[in-house]
C-alpha positions as CSV (number, residue, x, y, z in Angstrom):
1,M,0.4,-9.2,35.3
2,F,2.0,-6.6,33.3
3,S,3.7,-7.7,30.2
4,V,7.0,-7.1,27.8
5,S,6.4,-4.5,25.5
6,A,4.7,-5.6,22.0
7,L,6.6,-5.3,19.0
8,N,5.6,-5.7,15.6
9,G,7.1,-7.5,12.8
10,S,10.0,-5.1,12.2
11,G,11.0,-4.9,15.7
12,E,9.3,-1.7,16.3
13,A,7.2,-1.0,19.9
14,L,3.4,-0.9,19.8
15,R,1.5,1.1,22.3
16,L,-1.0,-0.6,24.4
17,L,-4.3,1.5,24.0
18,P,-6.5,2.1,26.8
19,W,-9.4,0.0,25.5
20,S,-10.1,-3.5,24.7
21,G,-10.7,-5.2,21.5
22,E,-13.1,-8.2,20.9
23,D,-13.2,-11.1,23.3
24,G,-11.3,-8.4,25.8
25,K,-8.2,-8.8,24.0
26,P,-5.5,-5.6,24.0
27,C,-5.6,-3.5,21.3
28,Y,-1.8,-1.6,20.1
29,L,-0.9,0.7,17.9
30,A,2.2,1.2,15.6
31,G,3.9,4.5,14.6
32,G,5.5,7.5,16.3
33,G,2.4,8.4,18.3
34,N,1.4,11.6,16.8
35,G,-1.8,10.5,15.4
36,Y,-5.0,11.0,16.0
37,I,-5.6,7.3,17.0
38,S,-2.8,8.3,20.0
39,R,-3.9,11.8,20.6
40,M,-7.6,10.0,21.5
41,A,-5.8,7.4,23.4
42,D,-3.7,10.1,25.6
43,E,-7.4,11.5,26.0
44,M,-8.7,8.7,27.2
45,E,-5.9,7.6,30.0
46,D,-6.6,11.2,31.0
47,A,-10.4,10.8,31.9
48,Q,-9.6,7.1,33.1
49,L,-7.1,8.9,36.0
50,D,-9.5,11.3,36.5
51,M,-12.2,9.2,37.1
52,A,-9.9,6.9,39.4
53,A,-9.1,9.9,41.5
54,E,-12.9,10.9,41.8
55,I,-13.9,7.5,43.0
56,L,-11.4,7.4,45.3
57,G,-12.6,10.7,47.2
58,H,-15.9,9.0,46.7
59,A,-14.5,6.1,48.7
60,A,-13.1,8.3,51.5
61,D,-16.4,9.8,51.8
62,M,-18.4,6.8,51.5
63,L,-15.8,4.8,54.3
64,A,-16.3,8.1,56.9
65,D,-20.0,7.8,56.4
66,S,-21.6,4.9,59.0
67,R,-24.7,5.4,57.4
68,T,-23.3,3.6,54.1
69,T,-25.0,0.4,53.2
70,S,-23.2,-3.0,52.4
71,V,-24.9,-1.9,48.6
72,Q,-23.3,0.9,48.1
73,L,-19.9,-0.5,49.4
74,R,-20.4,-3.2,47.0
75,F,-20.9,-0.9,44.2
76,L,-18.1,1.2,45.4
77,A,-15.6,-2.0,44.9
78,A,-17.1,-2.7,41.5
79,R,-16.1,1.0,40.1
80,M,-12.8,1.0,42.1
81,S,-12.0,-2.5,40.2
82,E,-12.6,-1.1,37.0
83,A,-10.9,2.2,37.9
84,L,-8.1,0.1,39.2
85,R,-7.8,-2.1,35.9
86,D,-8.1,1.5,34.0
87,V,-5.3,2.7,36.0
88,C,-3.1,-0.7,35.6
89,R,-3.5,-0.6,32.2
90,V,-2.3,3.5,31.6
91,A,0.7,2.5,33.7
92,E,1.9,-0.7,31.7
93,S,1.4,1.5,28.2
94,R,3.3,4.6,29.3
95,G,6.1,2.4,31.1
96,A,6.5,0.6,28.0
97,R,7.1,3.9,26.4
98,I,9.9,5.0,28.6
99,P,13.0,5.2,26.8
100,E,15.9,2.7,28.2
101,P,18.5,4.5,30.0
102,P,21.8,4.3,28.1
103,C,23.8,1.4,29.3
104,P,27.2,2.4,30.1
105,D,30.6,0.9,28.6
106,A,32.1,-2.3,30.4
107,E,35.1,0.0,30.3
108,D,33.8,3.1,32.3
109,S,32.4,0.5,34.9
110,E,35.5,-0.9,35.3
111,G,38.2,0.9,37.7
């Protein structure tokens, strides 16, 4: 499900944004990550993570309540599916921006 980091024509990594474009296709952002769109994406990711945590809390309450109906559980499952999709996209985007650790020299590993 997780894709390899997208690169632009010059080999620069592109940031996966927390929203989709037309036809549900992923949107990417080029640049250093300090501009308006990058800050907006950061805020949206934070909101998506907060919403997922809130839905998870509601799920615990609803599952503990024996009066919860099947209709309510289906609605909850739909919202949890949306939240999980958002959280996966945030994880993919943030994971792609983690710098690679330095690779030890082959000489250092011998011995």
